[in-house]
N, C-alpha and C positions, 0 to 999 in steps of 0.2 A: 359120338357123332358130331361133326362140325356144325356150327350154327352161325348165322349172320350176327354181326355186332352193329353198334351205332355208326361206326366208321363206314361199314359197308353200306348201310342205309343212306347215310349222308352223301356218299359218293354216287350212289344210284340216283338219288334225287337230283344231284347236280347234272348228271349225264342226261336224265330225262328232260330237265328244264332247259338245258343248253341245246338239246337236239343232236348231240354228237359226243362221242367219248373224249375227243380232243378238248372240246369246250368244257365238258364236265371235269376233266383233269385239271384244267386251268383254274376253274372255280374252286376246286378242292385242294389246290396247291400240291398236286401230285404229279409225278412223272407219267407221261402217256403210257409207256409200257407197263408200269405198275398198275395204272387204272384199268387198262385193258385186261390184264391178268386177273385183277380182283373181280371185275365184272364176270368174266368167264368162270371164276371160282364160285361166285354166287349162283350162276346157272347150274353148275355141277352139284352144289349143295342142295339146291331146290329140285334138281332133276327135271328142269324145263327151260325152254328158251325164253329169255326176258326181252330181248331186243332183236329187231329185224335190221340188219346192217346193209348200207348201200353207200355209194360214193357221195351222196348228198347228206349223209349222216345216219342217224338211227331213229326208228319208230318203235313204240312199245307194242309188244304182243299183249293179248288179254291177260296173261300171267304178269307181264310187266306193269300193266295198269293196276292190277290188284296189289302188287308189291309197292308201287308208288303211293297208293292210298294209305297202306299200313305204315310205310316209311314216314310219310308226313305226320301221321297221328303220333307215332312213337317219338319222332324228333321234336314235335311240339311239346309233348309231355316232358321230354328231357330238358328242353329250354325252360319250361315252367319250373321244373325242379331246381335248375341252376339259378333262376331268377329269385325264387323264394329263399334258397340257402345262401345266395350271394350277399344278401343283406347282413348276414351274420359275420362274414369275413371282411366286409368293407370294400369288396371288389366290384367290378362291373356287374350290375344286377339284372340287366336286361339288354336284349338286342332287338331292334326293329328292322324288318326287311322292307325297304322303301324302293318302289319303282317309279321312274319319272320319264316323261317325254323330253326331247331335246330342249325345247323352248324353256320349260320350267327349270330344267337342270342347269342350264347355262346362265339364265338371266335372273332368276329369283331365289333359287334354293341356297346358294352359297351363303348369303347374308343371314337368312333366317335359321339355317342349320348351324351356322357358326355360333349364333347366340344360344340356341337350344343346347348344343353339346357343351358349351362353356358353363351353362347354368346347371346341367345335369351330368356330371362326370361319371355317374354310375350307369349311364345308358349309352349303348353303341348303336350306330345306324349302318346297316349294310345297304348302300345305295347303288342301283344299277339303272342304266338307260334302256328304255324299250319303246316300241310303238304303242300308241294309246290303246288300240284294240287288243294287243298282246297283254298289256297291263291289266285290263279289265278281266280277262280270262284267268290270269295268274292270281289276282286278288280273290276272285270268286272261288277258285279251286283251293285256296289256302297256301299257294306257293309264295305269296307275299302278303305282308300285313296291311300295306298302305300303298296307294298309287296316286299319281298326279297325271291327269289326262286332259286332252282337248274336250271342250264341252260338247262338241258335235258327236262324240262316240256314244253308242248305246251302252249304258252301265247296268242295265237290267235291274236286279233287285238290290244292288249295292247301295249303301248310304252314300250320298254325295254332298259336298260342301264347297262353296265358292273359294277359290284361291287367288288368282290374279287374272287380269285381262291384258292382251297384247294382240298384235297382228303382224303378219309377214308382209314385207315390202321388198321391191326390187331395188338393189343398190347398183348404181352405174357411175362412171366418171362424170364430172360436171360438164365435160365437153361432148359427151355422148348425145346423139340426137334424141334418145328417149328421155333424157334428163328433164326436158321441159314439159313432158306429158303430165296431165292431171292424174291419170291412172292407166293401168294396162292389165290385160288378162294374161294368165300363164301361157295360154296357147299362142298369144301374139309374140312371145319372146323365145319360143322353143327352137327357133332356127339360130339363136345366138350361142356364142361360146359362154359356158358357165364355169364359175368357180364354186366348188361345193365342199361339204364336209367329207370326212373319210367314209369308206364303204360300210363301216360298222355303225355309223350314226343312224339313229331311228329316223331323224328328219330326212336324211339323204335317201333312205329307202322309201320314205313316204313320197318325196318329190319324184323319184324314179317311177313309182307306181302311177302317180298322177300323169306323168308324161306318157306312159304306156296307154292310159285310158284315152289320151288324145291321139293315139296311134303314132306316137313319136318316141324318140329316145333323147335323153339329155346328152348334150355334147360337153363333157367335162374336160377342161384343159388341165386342171390341177385340183387335188382334194387336200384339204387342210384340217386342222384339229380344233379350230375355234371360229366363231363369228367375227371376232376382231381381226383375225388373220385374213378372212375373206375380204373384209373391207379394205385392208391394206393392199391386197392384190388387185382389187377393183380400182383403187386409186392409181395403181401402176398401169392401168389400161389393158390388163390381161383378158378381162371379160366382165360379165355381170354376175351378181349373186342374189340369193334370197335369204334374208335374215330377219329377225324380229325388229319391229320398229324401234323398240327401246335401244337396241344395239346401234341401229343406223343413226338415231338422233344423237346418241353419245359420241359416235365416231365422227359425226359432222363437225364437232367442235375442233377437231385436230386434223381432219382429212378432207380432201377436195372430192367429195362424193355427193351424189343426189339420191334421195329416197323417193321411189315412185310407188304409191299404193297399189296393191293387187286387188282386182275387182272380184276375184273368186270368193265364194262363200266360205271355203275352207281356210282362207287367209286370216279370218278373224279367229283369235285364239282366246276363248273364255275358258281358262284353265280351272279344273275342279279336282278336289281331293276325293278319293273313293276308298271305301273300306267295307268289310262285312258288318252287318248289324249286330252280330253276336259278339263283336269285339268290345262291347260296352264295358266289360269288367276289366279290360287291360289298361291299368292305370298309366303305364309308361307310354303306351300308344296314344292315349288321349292327352297326355302332356304335350306330345309333339303336335297333335292336331290343334291344340290350343295356340301353339306358336304359328302354325301354318294358316289358321283361320281364326284370328283373334276376335273378330267381330261376330262370330257365328253363335247363335243361341244353342244350336245342336251340340257344338263342342262343349258347352257348359254342362250338358246333360251327361257327359261321359265321366263325371266325378271330379272335374278339375277344382 
């Protein structure tokens, strides 16, 4: 009788977490046709439907939720086995699944992750961008080991540690009428042309949601891949943008743009690291926490 293997379980986990077979196939580095065939093969082996399919993606059936829980447990055990045995071969001994919101990912993580990975060549980091509320859910469910989120999000029972502080500002050409304002609210500029990040960006989805809460929609003239690119397009007079203050201040050294503080409470970004409390025995994870939060007494309790 055919049985599921770890490759099946890994693919299913990717599909469930991506919310689509297409997204799961990309994460699993598998062709879409092969992934779809493999998922249907799993349903045949188990004799039950695992996914409800629609144009918007897939949702898990009760059987799918049960399989996902088992898949995560078995894959975690397999990772632990590789971690313990990897030390004997001198290869990469551990992988950490890290989720981050856009602000932390673009402004703060590259430098600290670079130092960490250089110091620990036996540890790999699987880094993905997500919205803060999505990150909390995935960390709590065990779909990720570590998350970096906005301090305004409810982290429930997760352990949290301070990471960095920043805030979002409006960037506009120095000749723009808004450039002389002491501050502005998001609602006050929603009739303007915006330059934003691409549609897959967690921040862009967040801003689109905030606009809908105001009963409006963002008018995006162009979507780019970085905050620095947004600042360059703003300087060209194409529109205004919303970027971290750290980005805006850096860009002002070489670009003719102004930074106008946003008055909205959500513009303040007190970024925090979050993880499950039961991860205290994961030495590789706590090594990374030590780099992310070097001044935290709690990080020291993880066995660093």
